[in-house]
N, C-alpha and C positions, 0 to 999 in steps of 0.2 A: 199366920195361915194364908193370908192374901199373897204374901211374898212367895210361899211355896207353890201356890196355884199359878202365879205368874211365871215362875221359873219352870214349872212343869210344861207349860205351853211354849216357853222359850226354847226348852230342850228339844221339843218336837220340831219346832221351826228350824232350829240349828241343824238337827240331824237330817231333815228332809231337803232343806234348801240352801243353807248358808255356805256349805263347802262347794256346792255347785256354783253359787254366786261368785265365790272367790276365784274359782277356775275360769268362769266366763270373763271375769275382769282381767285375768292373766292373758287370755286369748285376745281380748280387745286391745290391750296394750301392745301385744306382739304385732297385731294388724296395723296399728298406728305407726309403729317403728318401720315395719315393712313398706308401708305406703310412703313414708318419708324418704326411704332409700330409693324406692322405685321411681318416684317423681324427682328425686335429688333436691328436695326442698324441705329442710328441717322445720320450716315455719308452718307446714300443714298441720302438724300436731306438735307444737313446741313444748319444751320441758315444763313450763309453767302450767300448761293445760294438763299434761300427764301427771304432774305432781299433785294438783288439786284433786284429780280423780283417784290417785293412789291414797292420798290422805283420807278422803271420804270413805273409800272402801275398807281401809284398815280400821278406822274408828267404828264403822258399822260392824265389822267382824268381831272386834273386841266386845262391843256391847251385846251382841247376840250370842257370844260365847259365855256371857255371864261374868265378864271381867271389868271391874271398875279401876280406872287408872287415876291414882292420886299423884299429883305433881308437886314436889317441894323444890323451891328455888327457881321457879319459872323466870324470875327477873334476871337470872344469871345467863340466860340464853343470848349469845351475841348475834349480831347480824354479819353477814359476809362469810368468807372462808373460815371454816372451823374444823379442827381435828377432834372428833368426838370419841372418847375412849371409855366404854362401859365394861362392867363385868359381864360374863356370858354363862348362863345356866340353862337356857331354854331355846328351842327352835323359834319361839315366838318373841324373843327379846327385841328383834327388829321391829315387830308390830307395836310393842309397848313404847319403844323409843320414837317411832314415827308419830304415834298418838300424842306423846308428851312434848315433842320438839317441833313437829311438823307445821304448826300454825305460824311459827316465827322463823323457821329455818328450813329451806329446801335442802333435801338430803340425797346423797348417793351413798354407796357402800362398797366395802371391799369384802368379797365373799370367796369361799372355796369354789373351785370350778365345777364341783359336783352339782351345785344348785341349778346349773343350766338344764339339767335333765328333769327337774321337777315340773310337772304339768300344772301343779297347783300354784306355784309362786314364781316360776322363772320369768313370767311376763312383768312382774313387779320389779325384779332386779333389772331387767332389760329396759323397762320404761323409765327407771330412775338413773340410767346411764352408769350402772354399776361396773366395777372392775373385778376381775377374777384371778385368784391365786392358785398356783400349783404348789402345794406345800412341800413337795419333794424337790423342787427346783429353786434353789436360793437365788441364782442369777436372774431368773425370770421374775421372782418376787421383787427384787430390787428395781427392775424395769417398771413393773406394774405400780409399785408405790411411788416411784418418781412421776409417772404419768398421772396418778391420782392427785398428788400434791399440785402439779401444774394445772390440772383441770379445775380443782376447787378454787385455786387462787385466781384463775382467769374468769371463772363464772360466779364467784362469790357464793359458793355453796358449802354445806357441811358434808363431812364424810364420816360414816360410822365404821370404825375399825376396832375389833375386839383384840386387845393386847395379849390376852391369854392364848389366842390362836385357835382355840377350840372350846367347846362347852365343858363346864364343870358341872356334871349332873348332880353332884352332892352339895352344891353351892359353896364348897371350900374354894377359896381364891387360888388359882394356879399361878405358876411363875409367869411373868410377863415376858414377851418377846421384845426386848428393849430396843432392838434395831429399828422398830417401827417409829420410834420417836426422833430418829435422825432426820426424818423428812420434814416434819413441821418446824424443826430447828433450822434446817437448811433454807426453807422457803418462807420463814418468818410467819408461820400460821399459828393463831391462837389455839390452845389445847383446852378442851372441855371435859373434865372427868365427870362421869355419871355412874351412880350406883342404882341397880335395879333390884328391888326387894320383893319377896313374896311369890316368886315364880314357881317355887316347888309346890306350894299349896294351890296355885292357880291352874295346875295341869288337869284337874278333874273337871272336865267340861260338862259332865252330866250330873253335877251336884245341884241340889235344889236350893242352894244358897249362892249369892253373888260372892266372888272372890276378889280381893283387892290386891293390886300390884302397885307398889310405890316406886316412883322414879325420882331419885334425889339428884338434882342438878347442882353440882358444886360450882364454886367461883371459877371463872375462866382464868387460865394461866396465859397471860399476854406474852408475845414474842420477846419483849424487853426483859421479861422475868425468867425466860428459859433458854434463850439463844446461847448464852455464854456458860450455861451449866453443863457439866459432863453428862453425857446421855444416860449413863447408868444411874447417876444420882437423880436425874429428872424422872426416870422410869420408877425408881424406888419410891420417890416422893408421891407420885400419882397412885402407885399401888397401895401405899399406906393410907392415902385419903379414902380410897374405896374400901379397903379392909377395915378401917376404923368404923365406917358406916355399917358394914355387914355385922361387925361385932356388937355394935350398939343396938342394932335391930334384934339380934338374938337375945341380948341381955334384957331388952324391954318386953319380951314376950311373957304372957302370963304362964303360970305353971301348966295349965291345960294346953295352951297353944304351944308351949315349948315341948311338951311330951309328944304332941302330934307332929311337930316339926322334926324332932329327932328321929321319930319312927320313919317318916318319909325320907329323911336323910340317909338312914341306914340302908333302906331299900335301894336308894339311888347310888350308893357306893358300890353295890354289886353290879349295877348297870354300868357304872363308870369303868369298872375293871374290864368288862366285856367290850365296852366302847374303845378303850385304850388298845386292847388286843387287835380289834378290827382296824383301828387307825394305823397302827404300826404295820399291819399287813398291807394296807393300801399304799402307804409311803414306800415300803420295800418294793412293792410291785411297780410303782411309778419310777423308782430309781433304776430298777432293772430294765424297764422299757427305755428310759433315757440313755442308759449305757449301750443297749442294743442298737438304738438309733444312731449313736455316734460311731459304733463299730461298722454299721452298714455304709456310712459315709466314707 
């Protein structure tokens, strides 16, 4: 009963204040970046300062959203440049990963260019020196991923890049974009597979119960272990590591939990179908714009 009462007041707080707090944080980070550029001095608001602020705000948001983050394999988090490759099922996966990894590893990310328009989170991407991909432009993607690899190598940071390329709303693991793994191979960067579990159940922010998201950090794959591997084999091996963990998670659910999980999964499959249609339209539109731009030249 006490837990329900606490969560009741938590939900009220979250509804009235937390989203605005997240938005204010985004604005603050944008101002810091703008001032750095205006004064031409990156040391005014250095990355370490911005990262501490981002980490604090994300942990605060997760707590007030009623989400407990359970981390398994924290000892596997390396220091220095790291290519972090998790599964992707929720818009909040980045928040869960920052919460789980952020105390030991400063992170940037590779995100779709559409996130620049988000008033809620764009400042967090900007503040963490993120890189942006246009999914319809393969040549541009190659340049962006090259810049990303060079950046994390130089600055000893981790980068979150979702090898599925988009969210799988149903939690079924999508095919990996294997080309992503050519870059850690070329620049001798350790690869860290990560499995995020429980995100489907965690989406209900107004539940009177805390929801648990589990972040499983697998053993790092060192450059000496992957450089000479064919990229498609490396890609398959990493996908199997994550898929095995997802399968194990579902297998270990109780009968009641499994029933609830499958019900949510079925609803999500319908959303996934609509999402795929929308994504295909966006890519087609972007391709047409690229072609028109070339014709104008």
